[in-house]
One Martini backbone bead per residue (centre of mass of N, CA, C, O) as a GRO file, in nm:
protein
  267
    1MET     BB    1   0.054   0.060  -0.020
    2PHE     BB    2   0.298   0.260  -0.012
    3LYS     BB    3   0.361   0.247  -0.318
    4SER     BB    4   0.092   0.378  -0.411
    5LEU     BB    5   0.189   0.668  -0.310
    6PHE     BB    6   0.525   0.603  -0.321
    7PRO     BB    7   0.696   0.483  -0.598
    8ASP     BB    8   0.991   0.655  -0.618
    9HIS     BB    9   1.027   0.781  -0.315
   10LYS     BB   10   1.115   0.926  -0.021
   11PRO     BB   11   0.902   1.083   0.179
   12ILE     BB   12   0.791   1.412   0.243
   13ILE     BB   13   0.611   1.518   0.549
   14GLY     BB   14   0.408   1.780   0.617
   15MET     BB   15   0.311   1.946   0.909
   16ILE     BB   16  -0.018   2.024   1.043
   17HIS     BB   17  -0.091   2.240   1.309
   18VAL     BB   18  -0.378   2.289   1.410
   19GLY     BB   19  -0.575   2.472   1.557
   20ALA     BB   20  -0.763   2.504   1.808
   21LEU     BB   21  -1.040   2.339   1.893
   22PRO     BB   22  -1.348   2.294   1.967
   23GLY     BB   23  -1.349   2.303   2.333
   24THR     BB   24  -1.065   2.379   2.384
   25PRO     BB   25  -0.880   2.575   2.589
   26ALA     BB   26  -0.739   2.742   2.325
   27SER     BB   27  -0.991   2.827   2.189
   28THR     BB   28  -1.049   3.113   1.922
   29GLN     BB   29  -1.157   2.968   1.651
   30ARG     BB   30  -1.302   2.909   1.386
   31VAL     BB   31  -1.325   2.674   1.146
   32SER     BB   32  -1.285   2.861   0.910
   33GLU     BB   33  -1.012   2.964   1.014
   34LEU     BB   34  -0.856   2.697   1.027
   35VAL     BB   35  -0.877   2.639   0.723
   36VAL     BB   36  -0.714   2.876   0.617
   37GLN     BB   37  -0.459   2.805   0.773
   38ALA     BB   38  -0.405   2.518   0.667
   39THR     BB   39  -0.417   2.581   0.352
   40ARG     BB   40  -0.178   2.763   0.353
   41GLU     BB   41   0.029   2.553   0.426
   42ALA     BB   42  -0.028   2.349   0.205
   43GLU     BB   43   0.062   2.534  -0.020
   44LEU     BB   44   0.360   2.564   0.084
   45TYR     BB   45   0.432   2.271   0.055
   46ARG     BB   46   0.364   2.230  -0.247
   47ALA     BB   47   0.564   2.461  -0.350
   48GLY     BB   48   0.821   2.319  -0.194
   49GLY     BB   49   0.790   1.976  -0.270
   50VAL     BB   50   0.634   1.799  -0.114
   51ASP     BB   51   0.468   1.473  -0.094
   52ALA     BB   52   0.312   1.539   0.186
   53VAL     BB   53   0.052   1.551   0.435
   54MET     BB   54  -0.037   1.646   0.784
   55ILE     BB   55  -0.269   1.632   1.042
   56GLU     BB   56  -0.290   1.799   1.372
   57ASN     BB   57  -0.397   1.842   1.730
   58MET     BB   58  -0.160   1.990   1.913
   59HIS     BB   59  -0.337   2.248   2.040
   60ASP     BB   60  -0.534   2.046   2.249
   61VAL     BB   61  -0.434   2.109   2.516
   62PRO     BB   62  -0.528   1.874   2.686
   63TYR     BB   63  -0.548   1.540   2.613
   64LEU     BB   64  -0.739   1.296   2.533
   65ARG     BB   65  -0.803   0.952   2.589
   66SER     BB   66  -0.869   0.767   2.292
   67ALA     BB   67  -1.101   1.007   2.290
   68VAL     BB   68  -1.333   1.212   2.114
   69GLY     BB   69  -1.540   1.439   2.006
   70PRO     BB   70  -1.748   1.528   1.750
   71GLU     BB   71  -1.620   1.820   1.715
   72ILE     BB   72  -1.341   1.712   1.623
   73VAL     BB   73  -1.419   1.525   1.393
   74ALA     BB   74  -1.558   1.741   1.217
   75ALA     BB   75  -1.328   1.945   1.194
   76MET     BB   76  -1.110   1.761   1.075
   77ALA     BB   77  -1.268   1.684   0.820
   78VAL     BB   78  -1.300   1.971   0.705
   79ILE     BB   79  -0.984   2.028   0.698
   80GLY     BB   80  -0.886   1.779   0.541
   81GLN     BB   81  -1.046   1.827   0.274
   82ALA     BB   82  -0.907   2.109   0.224
   83VAL     BB   83  -0.614   2.015   0.218
   84LYS     BB   84  -0.644   1.804  -0.011
   85ALA     BB   85  -0.731   2.003  -0.225
   86GLU     BB   86  -0.498   2.221  -0.212
   87SER     BB   87  -0.248   2.010  -0.244
   88ALA     BB   88  -0.275   1.739  -0.413
   89LEU     BB   89  -0.196   1.526  -0.178
   90PRO     BB   90  -0.110   1.329   0.022
   91CYS     BB   91  -0.304   1.249   0.325
   92GLY     BB   92  -0.298   1.291   0.683
   93VAL     BB   93  -0.389   1.172   1.032
   94GLN     BB   94  -0.389   1.299   1.374
   95ILE     BB   95  -0.532   1.204   1.702
   96LEU     BB   96  -0.508   1.323   2.009
   97ALA     BB   97  -0.472   1.054   2.232
   98GLY     BB   98  -0.525   0.770   2.055
   99ALA     BB   99  -0.767   0.856   1.843
  100ASN     BB  100  -0.800   0.618   1.599
  101LEU     BB  101  -1.095   0.606   1.515
  102ALA     BB  102  -1.134   0.901   1.460
  103ALA     BB  103  -0.910   0.917   1.229
  104MET     BB  104  -1.050   0.723   1.044
  105ALA     BB  105  -1.313   0.871   1.004
  106VAL     BB  106  -1.178   1.123   0.880
  107ALA     BB  107  -1.034   0.993   0.643
  108HIS     BB  108  -1.289   0.875   0.509
  109ALA     BB  109  -1.460   1.146   0.482
  110ALA     BB  110  -1.191   1.324   0.352
  111GLY     BB  111  -1.000   1.134   0.160
  112LEU     BB  112  -0.776   1.010   0.305
  113ASP     BB  113  -0.464   0.793   0.326
  114LEU     BB  114  -0.363   0.830   0.650
  115ILE     BB  115  -0.271   0.714   0.970
  116ARG     BB  116  -0.155   0.815   1.288
  117VAL     BB  117  -0.049   0.592   1.552
  118GLU     BB  118  -0.116   0.518   1.889
  119GLY     BB  119  -0.133   0.220   2.035
  120TYR     BB  120  -0.119  -0.047   1.853
  121VAL     BB  121   0.097  -0.185   2.023
  122PHE     BB  122   0.078  -0.259   2.314
  123ALA     BB  123   0.207  -0.046   2.588
  124HIS     BB  124   0.170   0.276   2.761
  125ILE     BB  125   0.285   0.577   2.933
  126ALA     BB  126   0.135   0.879   2.909
  127ASP     BB  127   0.030   1.196   2.997
  128GLU     BB  128  -0.271   1.058   2.977
  129GLY     BB  129  -0.175   0.760   3.037
  130TRP     BB  130  -0.308   0.462   2.958
  131ILE     BB  131  -0.202   0.294   2.659
  132GLU     BB  132  -0.354   0.076   2.430
  133SER     BB  133  -0.412  -0.151   2.217
  134SER     BB  134  -0.588  -0.098   1.876
  135ALA     BB  135  -0.571  -0.296   1.629
  136ALA     BB  136  -0.838  -0.468   1.637
  137GLU     BB  137  -1.035  -0.239   1.641
  138LEU     BB  138  -0.939  -0.066   1.402
  139LEU     BB  139  -0.962  -0.280   1.164
  140ARG     BB  140  -1.255  -0.343   1.211
  141TYR     BB  141  -1.352  -0.050   1.156
  142ARG     BB  142  -1.243  -0.017   0.876
  143LYS     BB  143  -1.403  -0.249   0.758
  144LEU     BB  144  -1.699  -0.147   0.837
  145ILE     BB  145  -1.660   0.149   0.667
  146GLY     BB  146  -1.476   0.117   0.409
  147ALA     BB  147  -1.136   0.196   0.476
  148GLU     BB  148  -0.898   0.015   0.334
  149GLN     BB  149  -0.732   0.272   0.192
  150VAL     BB  150  -0.634   0.327   0.482
  151GLN     BB  151  -0.348   0.386   0.630
  152VAL     BB  152  -0.132   0.239   0.897
  153TRP     BB  153   0.071   0.435   1.114
  154ALA     BB  154   0.305   0.321   1.356
  155ASP     BB  155   0.410   0.376   1.661
  156VAL     BB  156   0.724   0.313   1.834
  157LYS     BB  157   0.815   0.401   2.121
  158LYS     BB  158   0.685   0.663   2.210
  159LYS     BB  159   0.682   0.966   2.260
  160HIS     BB  160   0.610   1.102   2.565
  161SER     BB  161   0.698   0.808   2.719
  162SER     BB  162   0.657   0.523   2.893
  163HIS     BB  163   0.843   0.184   2.884
  164ALA     BB  164   0.877   0.002   3.140
  165VAL     BB  165   0.668  -0.239   3.087
  166THR     BB  166   0.854  -0.286   2.800
  167THR     BB  167   1.165  -0.360   2.842
  168ASP     BB  168   1.148  -0.672   2.711
  169VAL     BB  169   1.072  -0.507   2.458
  170SER     BB  170   1.179  -0.432   2.165
  171LEU     BB  171   1.178  -0.231   1.909
  172GLY     BB  172   1.189  -0.448   1.701
  173ALA     BB  173   0.956  -0.630   1.811
  174THR     BB  174   0.745  -0.403   1.785
  175ALA     BB  175   0.771  -0.386   1.474
  176ALA     BB  176   0.684  -0.675   1.423
  177ALA     BB  177   0.405  -0.643   1.549
  178VAL     BB  178   0.294  -0.448   1.341
  179GLU     BB  179   0.309  -0.652   1.106
  180PHE     BB  180   0.137  -0.876   1.235
  181MET     BB  181  -0.104  -0.650   1.282
  182ARG     BB  182  -0.135  -0.503   0.989
  183GLY     BB  183   0.031  -0.284   0.921
  184ASP     BB  184   0.188  -0.026   0.697
  185ALA     BB  185   0.375   0.121   0.920
  186VAL     BB  186   0.664   0.260   1.075
  187ILE     BB  187   0.740   0.466   1.364
  188VAL     BB  188   1.028   0.665   1.446
  189SER     BB  189   1.142   0.830   1.738
  190GLY     BB  190   1.200   1.031   1.971
  191SER     BB  191   1.141   1.141   2.303
  192GLU     BB  192   1.050   1.417   2.151
  193THR     BB  193   0.972   1.690   2.019
  194GLY     BB  194   1.239   1.752   1.794
  195MET     BB  195   1.362   1.462   1.835
  196PRO     BB  196   1.575   1.237   1.728
  197PRO     BB  197   1.652   0.950   1.646
  198SER     BB  198   1.834   0.683   1.629
  199LEU     BB  199   2.000   0.498   1.403
  200ALA     BB  200   1.972   0.230   1.550
  201ASP     BB  201   1.660   0.222   1.560
  202VAL     BB  202   1.614   0.228   1.265
  203ARG     BB  203   1.771  -0.031   1.199
  204GLU     BB  204   1.608  -0.223   1.395
  205ALA     BB  205   1.338  -0.198   1.249
  206LYS     BB  206   1.444  -0.299   0.969
  207ALA     BB  207   1.543  -0.580   1.074
  208HIS     BB  208   1.227  -0.678   1.194
  209CYS     BB  209   1.089  -0.557   0.920
  210ARG     BB  210   0.893  -0.499   0.600
  211LEU     BB  211   0.829  -0.226   0.660
  212PRO     BB  212   0.805   0.089   0.653
  213VAL     BB  213   1.030   0.344   0.769
  214ILE     BB  214   0.952   0.617   0.974
  215LEU     BB  215   1.023   0.932   1.058
  216GLY     BB  216   0.878   1.130   1.356
  217SER     BB  217   1.133   1.314   1.433
  218GLY     BB  218   1.398   1.561   1.411
  219VAL     BB  219   1.410   1.643   1.119
  220THR     BB  220   1.676   1.804   0.929
  221ALA     BB  221   1.897   1.963   0.731
  222ASP     BB  222   2.147   1.844   0.902
  223ASN     BB  223   2.035   1.513   0.924
  224ILE     BB  224   1.909   1.369   0.666
  225ALA     BB  225   2.157   1.237   0.537
  226SER     BB  226   2.209   1.020   0.769
  227PHE     BB  227   1.898   0.893   0.727
  228TYR     BB  228   1.832   0.824   0.430
  229GLY     BB  229   1.936   0.525   0.400
  230ALA     BB  230   1.748   0.389   0.638
  231ALA     BB  231   1.500   0.524   0.547
  232ASP     BB  232   1.153   0.575   0.388
  233GLY     BB  233   1.066   0.836   0.561
  234PHE     BB  234   0.933   1.186   0.652
  235ILE     BB  235   0.825   1.354   0.935
  236ILE     BB  236   0.780   1.716   0.922
  237GLY     BB  237   0.779   2.013   1.149
  238SER     BB  238   0.969   2.195   1.309
  239ASN     BB  239   1.171   2.259   1.077
  240PHE     BB  240   0.931   2.409   0.899
  241LYS     BB  241   0.934   2.631   1.121
  242THR     BB  242   0.960   2.897   1.277
  243ASP     BB  243   1.244   2.859   1.458
  244GLY     BB  244   1.185   2.543   1.485
  245HIS     BB  245   0.874   2.560   1.590
  246TRP     BB  246   0.573   2.387   1.602
  247ALA     BB  247   0.374   2.652   1.672
  248LYS     BB  248   0.445   2.771   1.423
  249ALA     BB  249   0.482   2.872   1.108
  250VAL     BB  250   0.530   2.811   0.803
  251ASP     BB  251   0.849   2.810   0.629
  252ALA     BB  252   0.944   2.841   0.307
  253ARG     BB  253   1.261   2.845   0.333
  254ARG     BB  254   1.287   2.579   0.495
  255VAL     BB  255   1.161   2.401   0.284
  256GLU     BB  256   1.362   2.464   0.058
  257GLN     BB  257   1.612   2.376   0.194
  258LEU     BB  258   1.547   2.079   0.237
  259MET     BB  259   1.463   2.005  -0.053
  260LYS     BB  260   1.738   2.042  -0.181
  261ILE     BB  261   1.875   1.815  -0.030
  262VAL     BB  262   1.676   1.581  -0.117
  263ASN     BB  263   1.727   1.619  -0.432
  264LYS     BB  264   2.021   1.528  -0.418
  265LEU     BB  265   1.989   1.252  -0.287
  266ARG     BB  266   1.806   1.147  -0.525
  267THR     BB  267   2.059   1.197  -0.749
   0.00000   0.00000   0.00000
């Protein structure tokens, strides 16, 4: 399924952190305003040459655990559909924290191509509390609503989380479990937003599964060359933003700078 979206090269996926959604503590904007903001960033990414975009509700702190209200699902579907139309690129969605069924519903309704999920296999303790495996319920729900075209990209040893309860399960074994549980890609990240994974972790994931291994945090213009040979794709947020901070707007110059490096690596 991965090759159906990205047949030629390792994709660069630009993150759009949509503004705080209705009902969340920091919410100040109407959904129509959030749409304008998100589609503006989608256009910048498209013009800068990225291969795909992804929307995420990172401004909704503090996050609900594993489920969100219908107001979040509705808003993200509206925003996702607009972003997909504006960018004309493959588009994904993540809904924090671990609201994976909601993300699947959004992707199906908005015509998106993939979801990023946390808590797909095994379990961990996040800021929001105990996050359990969702693979069985999620894939049954995908089948139920006829969304089998939506890919599931699963984080392993997720950032901002404690994995003490699974210290005897290696990152490689976790990646292998994602494959066994019928995931479509594995995401490896650093310990927190903006922090890169170790190259050893990327190689371990690759050695233990046949799925594409995507880097999910900390990729920059300075380090992408060192990761390029090992990984199959890159989700980039902070590096594309003003001052390299995830909460700020997309900076077209930073997108252009990194894509110049990527295009050289591709040739």
